[in-house]
ChimeraX commands (.cxc) that place a marker at each C-alpha (Angstrom):
marker #1 position -47.97,-57.40,222.85 radius 0.5
marker #1 position -45.52,-55.52,220.67 radius 0.5
marker #1 position -46.35,-52.74,218.22 radius 0.5
marker #1 position -44.21,-52.13,215.14 radius 0.5
marker #1 position -44.34,-49.74,212.20 radius 0.5
marker #1 position -42.10,-48.51,209.41 radius 0.5
marker #1 position -42.76,-45.55,207.12 radius 0.5
marker #1 position -41.70,-45.51,203.48 radius 0.5
marker #1 position -42.05,-41.93,202.26 radius 0.5
marker #1 position -42.38,-41.74,198.49 radius 0.5
marker #1 position -41.87,-38.89,195.99 radius 0.5
marker #1 position -44.60,-36.25,195.74 radius 0.5
marker #1 position -45.49,-37.38,192.21 radius 0.5
marker #1 position -45.36,-41.11,193.02 radius 0.5
marker #1 position -48.21,-43.16,191.55 radius 0.5
marker #1 position -49.82,-44.69,194.64 radius 0.5
marker #1 position -51.60,-47.19,192.40 radius 0.5
marker #1 position -48.31,-49.12,192.52 radius 0.5
marker #1 position -48.69,-49.57,196.30 radius 0.5
marker #1 position -52.36,-50.42,195.97 radius 0.5
marker #1 position -51.56,-53.14,193.45 radius 0.5
marker #1 position -48.71,-54.41,195.62 radius 0.5
marker #1 position -51.05,-54.87,198.57 radius 0.5
marker #1 position -53.79,-56.37,196.41 radius 0.5
marker #1 position -51.41,-59.04,195.10 radius 0.5
marker #1 position -49.22,-59.66,198.18 radius 0.5
marker #1 position -51.26,-58.50,201.14 radius 0.5
marker #1 position -52.79,-61.88,201.94 radius 0.5
marker #1 position -49.37,-63.44,202.57 radius 0.5
marker #1 position -49.63,-62.72,206.31 radius 0.5
marker #1 position -53.28,-63.69,206.75 radius 0.5
marker #1 position -52.19,-66.81,208.63 radius 0.5
marker #1 position -48.82,-65.67,210.03 radius 0.5
marker #1 position -48.02,-67.31,213.37 radius 0.5
marker #1 position -47.38,-64.85,216.19 radius 0.5
marker #1 position -49.04,-61.92,214.42 radius 0.5
marker #1 position -52.03,-60.28,216.04 radius 0.5
marker #1 position -52.70,-57.96,213.12 radius 0.5
marker #1 position -51.04,-56.12,210.27 radius 0.5
marker #1 position -52.76,-53.08,208.80 radius 0.5
marker #1 position -51.51,-52.17,205.34 radius 0.5
marker #1 position -51.61,-48.38,205.58 radius 0.5
marker #1 position -51.04,-45.58,203.10 radius 0.5
marker #1 position -51.18,-41.80,203.17 radius 0.5
marker #1 position -51.63,-39.83,199.96 radius 0.5
marker #1 position -50.36,-36.29,199.56 radius 0.5
marker #1 position -53.22,-33.81,199.84 radius 0.5
marker #1 position -55.72,-36.39,201.15 radius 0.5
marker #1 position -57.02,-36.07,204.73 radius 0.5
marker #1 position -54.35,-33.49,205.45 radius 0.5
marker #1 position -51.37,-35.66,204.56 radius 0.5
marker #1 position -48.29,-33.73,203.37 radius 0.5
marker #1 position -46.68,-36.87,201.88 radius 0.5
marker #1 position -47.18,-40.03,199.91 radius 0.5
marker #1 position -46.36,-42.85,202.28 radius 0.5
marker #1 position -46.61,-46.60,202.73 radius 0.5
marker #1 position -46.68,-47.28,206.47 radius 0.5
marker #1 position -47.66,-50.82,207.56 radius 0.5
marker #1 position -48.54,-51.22,211.24 radius 0.5
marker #1 position -48.25,-54.46,213.23 radius 0.5
marker #1 position -49.36,-55.80,216.59 radius 0.5
marker #1 position -47.50,-58.98,217.54 radius 0.5
marker #1 position -48.34,-61.29,220.42 radius 0.5
marker #1 position -45.09,-63.25,220.02 radius 0.5
marker #1 position -41.76,-61.36,220.10 radius 0.5
marker #1 position -39.87,-64.30,218.64 radius 0.5
marker #1 position -42.08,-64.37,215.58 radius 0.5
marker #1 position -41.60,-60.64,215.19 radius 0.5
marker #1 position -37.84,-61.19,215.14 radius 0.5
marker #1 position -38.24,-63.99,212.62 radius 0.5
marker #1 position -40.25,-61.67,210.36 radius 0.5
marker #1 position -37.54,-59.01,210.46 radius 0.5
marker #1 position -34.31,-61.03,210.21 radius 0.5
marker #1 position -35.13,-64.72,209.93 radius 0.5
marker #1 position -36.42,-64.85,206.40 radius 0.5
marker #1 position -39.95,-64.31,207.59 radius 0.5
marker #1 position -41.18,-61.70,205.09 radius 0.5
marker #1 position -39.48,-58.35,205.63 radius 0.5
marker #1 position -36.97,-59.10,202.87 radius 0.5
marker #1 position -39.53,-58.12,200.23 radius 0.5
marker #1 position -39.69,-54.58,201.60 radius 0.5
marker #1 position -35.89,-54.36,201.78 radius 0.5
marker #1 position -35.53,-55.61,198.21 radius 0.5
marker #1 position -38.02,-53.12,196.78 radius 0.5
marker #1 position -37.52,-50.01,198.93 radius 0.5
marker #1 position -34.31,-50.45,200.91 radius 0.5
marker #1 position -34.20,-51.13,204.64 radius 0.5
marker #1 position -36.41,-48.66,206.55 radius 0.5
marker #1 position -36.08,-47.82,210.22 radius 0.5
marker #1 position -38.56,-49.92,212.18 radius 0.5
marker #1 position -40.12,-48.33,215.23 radius 0.5
marker #1 position -41.22,-50.58,218.09 radius 0.5
marker #1 position -43.37,-49.99,221.16 radius 0.5
marker #1 position -44.19,-52.04,224.23 radius 0.5
marker #1 position -47.90,-52.81,224.19 radius 0.5
marker #1 position -49.86,-51.52,227.17 radius 0.5
marker #1 position -53.50,-52.21,226.30 radius 0.5
marker #1 position -55.98,-53.19,223.60 radius 0.5
marker #1 position -59.62,-52.17,223.27 radius 0.5
marker #1 position -62.03,-53.86,220.84 radius 0.5
marker #1 position -64.64,-51.57,219.32 radius 0.5
marker #1 position -68.26,-51.92,218.19 radius 0.5
marker #1 position -67.09,-52.49,214.59 radius 0.5
marker #1 position -64.64,-55.32,215.41 radius 0.5
marker #1 position -66.41,-57.66,212.96 radius 0.5
marker #1 position -66.01,-55.34,209.96 radius 0.5
marker #1 position -63.16,-54.78,207.50 radius 0.5
marker #1 position -61.58,-51.46,208.56 radius 0.5
marker #1 position -60.92,-48.88,205.88 radius 0.5
marker #1 position -59.20,-46.16,207.94 radius 0.5
marker #1 position -56.69,-45.82,210.75 radius 0.5
marker #1 position -55.36,-43.13,213.04 radius 0.5
marker #1 position -52.19,-42.81,215.11 radius 0.5
marker #1 position -51.64,-40.30,217.88 radius 0.5
marker #1 position -48.18,-39.91,219.47 radius 0.5
marker #1 position -47.97,-38.10,222.82 radius 0.5
marker #1 position -44.60,-37.07,224.32 radius 0.5
marker #1 position -44.00,-37.74,228.01 radius 0.5
marker #1 position -41.99,-34.82,229.47 radius 0.5
marker #1 position -39.12,-35.60,231.82 radius 0.5
marker #1 position -41.05,-34.12,234.70 radius 0.5
marker #1 position -44.20,-36.13,233.96 radius 0.5
marker #1 position -45.60,-38.63,236.43 radius 0.5
marker #1 position -45.48,-41.74,234.23 radius 0.5
marker #1 position -48.01,-43.70,236.24 radius 0.5
marker #1 position -50.51,-40.85,236.11 radius 0.5
marker #1 position -49.92,-40.24,232.39 radius 0.5
marker #1 position -50.44,-43.89,231.52 radius 0.5
marker #1 position -53.55,-44.10,233.71 radius 0.5
marker #1 position -54.99,-41.10,231.87 radius 0.5
marker #1 position -54.12,-42.66,228.50 radius 0.5
marker #1 position -55.77,-45.93,229.52 radius 0.5
marker #1 position -58.93,-44.01,230.40 radius 0.5
marker #1 position -58.76,-42.39,226.98 radius 0.5
marker #1 position -58.37,-45.77,225.31 radius 0.5
marker #1 position -61.40,-47.15,227.13 radius 0.5
marker #1 position -63.42,-44.12,226.00 radius 0.5
marker #1 position -62.19,-44.56,222.44 radius 0.5
marker #1 position -63.31,-48.19,222.58 radius 0.5
marker #1 position -66.93,-47.06,222.77 radius 0.5
marker #1 position -66.70,-44.88,219.65 radius 0.5
marker #1 position -69.02,-45.78,216.80 radius 0.5
marker #1 position -67.10,-47.32,213.92 radius 0.5
marker #1 position -64.07,-48.35,215.95 radius 0.5
marker #1 position -62.64,-51.75,215.04 radius 0.5
marker #1 position -59.67,-51.97,217.45 radius 0.5
marker #1 position -57.56,-49.52,219.42 radius 0.5
marker #1 position -54.21,-50.07,221.12 radius 0.5
marker #1 position -52.02,-48.11,223.50 radius 0.5
marker #1 position -48.25,-48.62,223.47 radius 0.5
marker #1 position -45.09,-47.05,224.92 radius 0.5
marker #1 position -41.79,-46.05,223.33 radius 0.5
marker #1 position -39.41,-46.11,226.34 radius 0.5
marker #1 position -36.49,-44.96,224.18 radius 0.5
marker #1 position -38.04,-41.59,223.41 radius 0.5
marker #1 position -40.65,-41.74,226.21 radius 0.5
marker #1 position -43.73,-41.33,224.09 radius 0.5
marker #1 position -47.17,-42.91,224.20 radius 0.5
marker #1 position -48.84,-44.01,220.99 radius 0.5
marker #1 position -52.54,-44.65,220.46 radius 0.5
marker #1 position -53.39,-46.53,217.27 radius 0.5
marker #1 position -56.94,-47.14,216.08 radius 0.5
marker #1 position -58.62,-48.93,213.19 radius 0.5
marker #1 position -61.95,-47.60,211.91 radius 0.5
marker #1 position -64.71,-49.14,209.85 radius 0.5
marker #1 position -64.97,-46.16,207.49 radius 0.5
marker #1 position -63.36,-42.84,208.46 radius 0.5
marker #1 position -61.02,-41.88,211.28 radius 0.5
marker #1 position -62.27,-39.09,213.53 radius 0.5
marker #1 position -61.23,-35.67,212.33 radius 0.5
marker #1 position -60.00,-36.91,208.94 radius 0.5
marker #1 position -62.32,-34.44,207.21 radius 0.5
marker #1 position -62.52,-31.88,209.96 radius 0.5
marker #1 position -65.44,-33.61,211.72 radius 0.5
marker #1 position -64.89,-33.30,215.48 radius 0.5
marker #1 position -68.48,-33.60,216.62 radius 0.5
marker #1 position -68.72,-37.22,217.70 radius 0.5
marker #1 position -65.31,-38.20,219.00 radius 0.5
marker #1 position -62.92,-37.69,221.89 radius 0.5
marker #1 position -61.19,-34.35,221.25 radius 0.5
marker #1 position -57.81,-35.74,222.31 radius 0.5
marker #1 position -57.73,-37.89,219.19 radius 0.5
marker #1 position -58.41,-35.03,216.74 radius 0.5
marker #1 position -54.72,-34.38,216.09 radius 0.5
marker #1 position -53.92,-37.95,215.07 radius 0.5
marker #1 position -52.33,-38.80,211.73 radius 0.5
marker #1 position -54.79,-40.44,209.35 radius 0.5
marker #1 position -54.29,-43.41,207.06 radius 0.5
marker #1 position -56.21,-45.47,204.56 radius 0.5
marker #1 position -56.26,-49.21,205.25 radius 0.5
marker #1 position -55.80,-51.24,202.07 radius 0.5
marker #1 position -55.96,-54.64,203.78 radius 0.5
marker #1 position -56.00,-56.12,207.27 radius 0.5
marker #1 position -54.31,-59.41,208.12 radius 0.5
marker #1 position -55.50,-60.44,211.58 radius 0.5
marker #1 position -54.59,-64.09,212.20 radius 0.5
marker #1 position -54.08,-63.64,215.96 radius 0.5
marker #1 position -56.53,-60.85,216.72 radius 0.5
marker #1 position -58.25,-62.97,219.38 radius 0.5
marker #1 position -54.88,-63.56,221.07 radius 0.5
marker #1 position -54.27,-59.85,221.71 radius 0.5
marker #1 position -55.24,-59.54,225.34 radius 0.5
marker #1 position -58.09,-57.08,225.84 radius 0.5
marker #1 position -57.69,-54.36,228.43 radius 0.5
marker #1 position -54.52,-53.53,230.30 radius 0.5
marker #1 position -51.57,-55.83,229.68 radius 0.5
marker #1 position -50.64,-56.20,233.36 radius 0.5
marker link #1:1,2 radius 0.2
marker link #1:2,3 radius 0.2
marker link #1:3,4 radius 0.2
marker link #1:4,5 radius 0.2
marker link #1:5,6 radius 0.2
marker link #1:6,7 radius 0.2
marker link #1:7,8 radius 0.2
marker link #1:8,9 radius 0.2
marker link #1:9,10 radius 0.2
marker link #1:10,11 radius 0.2
marker link #1:11,12 radius 0.2
marker link #1:12,13 radius 0.2
marker link #1:13,14 radius 0.2
marker link #1:14,15 radius 0.2
marker link #1:15,16 radius 0.2
marker link #1:16,17 radius 0.2
marker link #1:17,18 radius 0.2
marker link #1:18,19 radius 0.2
marker link #1:19,20 radius 0.2
marker link #1:20,21 radius 0.2
marker link #1:21,22 radius 0.2
marker link #1:22,23 radius 0.2
marker link #1:23,24 radius 0.2
marker link #1:24,25 radius 0.2
marker link #1:25,26 radius 0.2
marker link #1:26,27 radius 0.2
marker link #1:27,28 radius 0.2
marker link #1:28,29 radius 0.2
marker link #1:29,30 radius 0.2
marker link #1:30,31 radius 0.2
marker link #1:31,32 radius 0.2
marker link #1:32,33 radius 0.2
marker link #1:33,34 radius 0.2
marker link #1:34,35 radius 0.2
marker link #1:35,36 radius 0.2
marker link #1:36,37 radius 0.2
marker link #1:37,38 radius 0.2
marker link #1:38,39 radius 0.2
marker link #1:39,40 radius 0.2
marker link #1:40,41 radius 0.2
marker link #1:41,42 radius 0.2
marker link #1:42,43 radius 0.2
marker link #1:43,44 radius 0.2
marker link #1:44,45 radius 0.2
marker link #1:45,46 radius 0.2
marker link #1:46,47 radius 0.2
marker link #1:47,48 radius 0.2
marker link #1:48,49 radius 0.2
marker link #1:49,50 radius 0.2
marker link #1:50,51 radius 0.2
marker link #1:51,52 radius 0.2
marker link #1:52,53 radius 0.2
marker link #1:53,54 radius 0.2
marker link #1:54,55 radius 0.2
marker link #1:55,56 radius 0.2
marker link #1:56,57 radius 0.2
marker link #1:57,58 radius 0.2
marker link #1:58,59 radius 0.2
marker link #1:59,60 radius 0.2
marker link #1:60,61 radius 0.2
marker link #1:61,62 radius 0.2
marker link #1:62,63 radius 0.2
marker link #1:63,64 radius 0.2
marker link #1:64,65 radius 0.2
marker link #1:65,66 radius 0.2
marker link #1:66,67 radius 0.2
marker link #1:67,68 radius 0.2
marker link #1:68,69 radius 0.2
marker link #1:69,70 radius 0.2
marker link #1:70,71 radius 0.2
marker link #1:71,72 radius 0.2
marker link #1:72,73 radius 0.2
marker link #1:73,74 radius 0.2
marker link #1:74,75 radius 0.2
marker link #1:75,76 radius 0.2
marker link #1:76,77 radius 0.2
marker link #1:77,78 radius 0.2
marker link #1:78,79 radius 0.2
marker link #1:79,80 radius 0.2
marker link #1:80,81 radius 0.2
marker link #1:81,82 radius 0.2
marker link #1:82,83 radius 0.2
marker link #1:83,84 radius 0.2
marker link #1:84,85 radius 0.2
marker link #1:85,86 radius 0.2
marker link #1:86,87 radius 0.2
marker link #1:87,88 radius 0.2
marker link #1:88,89 radius 0.2
marker link #1:89,90 radius 0.2
marker link #1:90,91 radius 0.2
marker link #1:91,92 radius 0.2
marker link #1:92,93 radius 0.2
marker link #1:93,94 radius 0.2
marker link #1:94,95 radius 0.2
marker link #1:95,96 radius 0.2
marker link #1:96,97 radius 0.2
marker link #1:97,98 radius 0.2
marker link #1:98,99 radius 0.2
marker link #1:99,100 radius 0.2
marker link #1:100,101 radius 0.2
marker link #1:101,102 radius 0.2
marker link #1:102,103 radius 0.2
marker link #1:103,104 radius 0.2
marker link #1:104,105 radius 0.2
marker link #1:105,106 radius 0.2
marker link #1:106,107 radius 0.2
marker link #1:107,108 radius 0.2
marker link #1:108,109 radius 0.2
marker link #1:109,110 radius 0.2
marker link #1:110,111 radius 0.2
marker link #1:111,112 radius 0.2
marker link #1:112,113 radius 0.2
marker link #1:113,114 radius 0.2
marker link #1:114,115 radius 0.2
marker link #1:115,116 radius 0.2
marker link #1:116,117 radius 0.2
marker link #1:117,118 radius 0.2
marker link #1:118,119 radius 0.2
marker link #1:119,120 radius 0.2
marker link #1:120,121 radius 0.2
marker link #1:121,122 radius 0.2
marker link #1:122,123 radius 0.2
marker link #1:123,124 radius 0.2
marker link #1:124,125 radius 0.2
marker link #1:125,126 radius 0.2
marker link #1:126,127 radius 0.2
marker link #1:127,128 radius 0.2
marker link #1:128,129 radius 0.2
marker link #1:129,130 radius 0.2
marker link #1:130,131 radius 0.2
marker link #1:131,132 radius 0.2
marker link #1:132,133 radius 0.2
marker link #1:133,134 radius 0.2
marker link #1:134,135 radius 0.2
marker link #1:135,136 radius 0.2
marker link #1:136,137 radius 0.2
marker link #1:137,138 radius 0.2
marker link #1:138,139 radius 0.2
marker link #1:139,140 radius 0.2
marker link #1:140,141 radius 0.2
marker link #1:141,142 radius 0.2
marker link #1:142,143 radius 0.2
marker link #1:143,144 radius 0.2
marker link #1:144,145 radius 0.2
marker link #1:145,146 radius 0.2
marker link #1:146,147 radius 0.2
marker link #1:147,148 radius 0.2
marker link #1:148,149 radius 0.2
marker link #1:149,150 radius 0.2
marker link #1:150,151 radius 0.2
marker link #1:151,152 radius 0.2
marker link #1:152,153 radius 0.2
marker link #1:153,154 radius 0.2
marker link #1:154,155 radius 0.2
marker link #1:155,156 radius 0.2
marker link #1:156,157 radius 0.2
marker link #1:157,158 radius 0.2
marker link #1:158,159 radius 0.2
marker link #1:159,160 radius 0.2
marker link #1:160,161 radius 0.2
marker link #1:161,162 radius 0.2
marker link #1:162,163 radius 0.2
marker link #1:163,164 radius 0.2
marker link #1:164,165 radius 0.2
marker link #1:165,166 radius 0.2
marker link #1:166,167 radius 0.2
marker link #1:167,168 radius 0.2
marker link #1:168,169 radius 0.2
marker link #1:169,170 radius 0.2
marker link #1:170,171 radius 0.2
marker link #1:171,172 radius 0.2
marker link #1:172,173 radius 0.2
marker link #1:173,174 radius 0.2
marker link #1:174,175 radius 0.2
marker link #1:175,176 radius 0.2
marker link #1:176,177 radius 0.2
marker link #1:177,178 radius 0.2
marker link #1:178,179 radius 0.2
marker link #1:179,180 radius 0.2
marker link #1:180,181 radius 0.2
marker link #1:181,182 radius 0.2
marker link #1:182,183 radius 0.2
marker link #1:183,184 radius 0.2
marker link #1:184,185 radius 0.2
marker link #1:185,186 radius 0.2
marker link #1:186,187 radius 0.2
marker link #1:187,188 radius 0.2
marker link #1:188,189 radius 0.2
marker link #1:189,190 radius 0.2
marker link #1:190,191 radius 0.2
marker link #1:191,192 radius 0.2
marker link #1:192,193 radius 0.2
marker link #1:193,194 radius 0.2
marker link #1:194,195 radius 0.2
marker link #1:195,196 radius 0.2
marker link #1:196,197 radius 0.2
marker link #1:197,198 radius 0.2
marker link #1:198,199 radius 0.2
marker link #1:199,200 radius 0.2
marker link #1:200,201 radius 0.2
marker link #1:201,202 radius 0.2
marker link #1:202,203 radius 0.2
marker link #1:203,204 radius 0.2
marker link #1:204,205 radius 0.2
marker link #1:205,206 radius 0.2
marker link #1:206,207 radius 0.2
view
C-alpha cells in the first residue's frame, strides 16, 4: 500500500464553490481506476474547523505502485491538476496498516490526518508498535469508515489518516468520545470518495 497527498493552498478570499463544483463534475472519473484503493477529495476552508487556509488536498491509498506512477506521469489523470493549478509537490508514504471501521459501508463526509515526528533517538520498532496499537483502537471508534497508518522514511514521520461518516474527532472541540492522541489532527471535509479497490487494501499490519 502507498499513501499519497498533495495540498493546493488557495487565496484567503478564494470561492471554494469552484472546488466543490470541480469535484461534483469530475470526481467520479476515478471511481473505477485500476490500482487505486481509495481517493478522498478533501478540502479545508479558512475559519472552518480551525483551518487557517483554503485548501484542496486530495488523499490517495494505492495498492499498485505502477498504477500510481501511471497516474502521475503516464497520462493517467494528474495532468488536469497540473493544467489548472500548476504542479504541486506530492508527498508519499509507505503504507504500514489499514483498519476498517464500523461505518465502512457509509459515504464519509469528514477526514483527519495526524503527522507524528520520529526523533533521531526514537526506537522505531517501539514507536511503530505503539502507533499500530493506536490504529487498532481508532478502528473501534463510532463513525470511523477507514483508518490507515503510513511512514515517511525521508523525514521520518508517521501519518495516521482517517475517514469519518460525519465529523472527525475534535473538529468542533469535542474530545469526549475519542482517543486523545488524535485530537490534534488536521481536519478536512470529504466532497467525494472514489474507492474502486477498497477491498484490496490489506487489513491489519502490512507485514
